[in-house]
N, C-alpha and C positions, 0 to 999 in steps of 0.2 A: 762980552762977545766971545772971547777966547774960550771961556768955560762951556758955553752953549755949543760951540763948534766941536770942542773935544768930546762932548757927550754924544753928538751926532755920529762922530767917527766910531765911538765905542759901540753904539747901537748897531751900526753897520757890521762891525766885526762880529758882534753877538749873533745877529741874524744869519750871517754867512756861515758861522760855526754851527748854528742850529740846523740850517739847511743841509750842510755837509754831513752832520750826524744822522739826520733823517735819511739821506741818500744812502749812507753806509748801512743803516738798519734795513732799508728796503732791498738793497743788493744782497746782504747777508741772508735775509728771509727768503729771497728768491732761490738762492742756491740750496738752502736747507730744505725748502719745499720740494725742489727738484730731486733731492736725494731720497726723501721719504715717500714720494708718490708711489713707487712700485710696491711698497709695503702695504699702503692703505688702499690700493686699488681693489675693487671687488673681485672675488674669485669667479672665473668664467666656468660654468658647468655645461657639460655636453648634453644637448637635447636629444633624448631617445625617441625616435619615431616609432610609434606602435605598429604592430601587425606586419612587420617587414619579413620576419622569419618564415620561410617556407611558403610565402604567399605569391610568388611570381605566377603560379599556375592558376590562381583564382581570378576568374573573370566576373566582375561585379556589374550590375546594372548602373546606368548613369545617374539615376535619381530615384528617390524613395519618398513615400509619404507615410505619415504615422498611421498606426492601426492596421498592420498587415496580417494580424492574427496571432494566435498563441501556439507556441511550440514547447513540448515537454520531451526531455531526454532521459531515457532510462539506460543505466549501464548494468548489464548482466554479468554473471559469473564471478562476482566478488566473493572473496573468502579463501582463494588459493594463495594469496600473498597480501601484503599491506599497501601495495602501490596505489590503490584507489583512495587512500586517506590523503596523500599528498595531492592527488588529482582534484579532489573535492576542495581542498584548501585553495588551490590555484584558481578555482572557478568562482570563489566568493566575489560578489554576493549573489551570483546567479543560481537559481534553484536547480537542483539535480536529484534524480531518483536513482537509488542504487539497489540492485537486486542481489541479495546475499544467499548463497547456497549454504544451508545450515550445517551440513556435515563436513564441510571443508576444514582444513587445519586452522585457518584464521577467521572462519565465519563468525563465531561469537565475538571475537575481538574487534573485527571490522564493524560489526553491527553496533557494538557498545560504544566505540569511539565516534563513529559517524552519526549516531543518534543525537549526539551533543552539538552537532554543527547546525546552525539555524538555516543554512542553505541546502540541507540534505534531508531526504526522507528515505526510509528503508522499507523494502518489501522482501518477502521470501521468494527466492528463486527455486521453485519446487520441481524436482526431477520426476517427469512423467514419461511413460513408455512411448518410444518412437516407433515408426514403422519398421525401421531396421534395428534389430536387436544388437547388432555390432556397435551401435552408438551408445549402448548402455554399459559404459566402462567407468570404473573408479568410484561409482556412487550407488547408493541404494535408491531404486526407482519405485514409484507407485505404478503398478501394472494392471492391465485389464482383467487378468485372471485372478486377481485378489478378490476375496469376499468383502462385503461392506465392513465387517469387523476388522479385517486386515488393513483395509484402506484407512480406516479411522485410527487404528493403532499406529500405523506408520506416520500418518500426518501429525498425530499427537506427539510423537517422538521428535519430529522436526520442530513443531511449534514450541515445545518445551525449551528448546535451545535458544531461539531468538524471538519467540512470540511477543515478548514485552517491548521489543524495539520496532515492530513492523506496523505499517498502515495498510498493507495489502499483500497480495500474492500474485506471482506470474509463473508461467510454465517454462521449465528448462526441457528442451526437446518436446515430447508430448504429441507428436503428429498422430499416433494411434489412439492415445488415451483421450485427447480432446475431441475426437470424432465419435466417441462412444457416449450416447445419451445417458444410459443408466449409470455408468461409472462416473461420468462428469457430474451428474446430479448428486450422487453420493458424496463426492469430494466437496462440492460447493456447499452442501448441507453441513459437512464437518467444519468447513471454514466459517460459515455463518454461526455455528454453535459456539465458536470461540469468541467471536466479536462481530456483531451485526453490522458494524461500520467498516469491516475489512472489505476492500474491493478486489476484484480479480482482473488483472491485465492479461488479455489474451495475446500471447506473442504471435499467434496465428502462423504456426509452423505447418499448417495444412489448410487448404481451401475448404475442407469438409468440417471445420471446427463447429461444434454446437455450443460453445461456451456462452455466447450471447443469448441464445434461445433458452438454455437451461437456467442461466443466471436470472433472466427476466421472470421466469416461472417462480423462482424461489425468492425473489426480491433481493438478490445479491448485487450490489453496485458493480458495474463492469465497464470496461473500455477495451478497445483493440488497438494493436500496433498498426501504424501506417507504413513505416519504412524501416528496413534493416540497414544500418550504417556500414557494416564491415563484412558483407559477404565476400568482398574483395578487400584485403587488409592494407592496401597501399594508402598513403596519405591522400593522394589526389582522388582516389575512389571514394574515400570517406567524405571528402569535401563535396564531391558530386552528389552523394546521397543526402547530405545536409541541404544542398540546393534543391533537391527533390522534395524534401520536407517543407522547405520554404514555399514551393509552388502549391503544395497541398494545403498549407495554412492559408495562403492567399485565396484559394478557391473555396475551402470549406470553413475557414475561420479558425481552424486548429489542426495540429498534427502531432503524432507521437512517434518518436524515432528511438529504436533500440540499438545499442552498440554493446561492446564487450570491453573487458579490462585488457586492452591491447595498446602498446605504445603509440601506434599510428592514430588510433581512435581518440585516445586521450589528448594527444598533441593537437589534433584537428579541432576538438571541442574547445580546448583552451584558447585557440586562435580565433575560432569562428563565432562562438557564443557572444562575446562582446560586440562583434560586428553586427550580428543579428539584432541585438538590442538597439544598437545605433541606427540601424536601418528601419526600425519601427516595429519589429516583432517583439511580442511579450514572451519571455521565458518563464515557464511555470512548472510546478510539480505535476506528475502524472495524476495525482489525486484531484487536482483542480479541473481535470477534463473528464472525470468519471460521471456517468449518468445512471 
């Protein structure tokens, strides 16, 4: 009996000691965990809200449905600098058409680099004679007083510079030239002789343009501009013009908007094009709207 009682007492002591040890381990573990928790806590990242910069002035409709139409953006006057390259990068993956003036300091460079971008197509921005001769500064223009041979010679010179990069042509200035049936027909024939798939985008710098009529006669693919984005170069004005293009696309199923390599225009496109896509508009190349 004495031995059994002694064993029971020993067991009690052992159990108490074990419980005390477990309690000590739990307490120690609690304090260790408390100390290391800040180290293993996940890093909190700041959530960046898109489209906040410069957008307080933009009033958007309350709701949209898919299939609002197609919009193509063409950026004229590329080649004077290389800013257009970064702009096109920022617009990925949305399609953008860039019109390069072949005789500018960076025209060949811009065309070569941009032709490698899957979201960019190049067209030649061709200087044609305007109504006001004072606007013919800094460039060699094709004019109405040139013979057919002279027109061809000058166009050939331009084409030699960037022809291998382009899918089409559009006019820089040209209010006088594009209203002249004979001269416009000659130019379109020269363009077709280089590549029958080249299209002509009529910038429509005059209401008297005959580009569409003459192109149809010759079988040259053509399309015309609907909106100029930056007649007024303020950011808000460019956004308003983009909204105008939206309304035309809603009505007609498509719209072509022409802007220029200007900081306000490029900033507006960077902000607005993703919004257009989100709203249900399809952003396309100008070539996709040619008929």
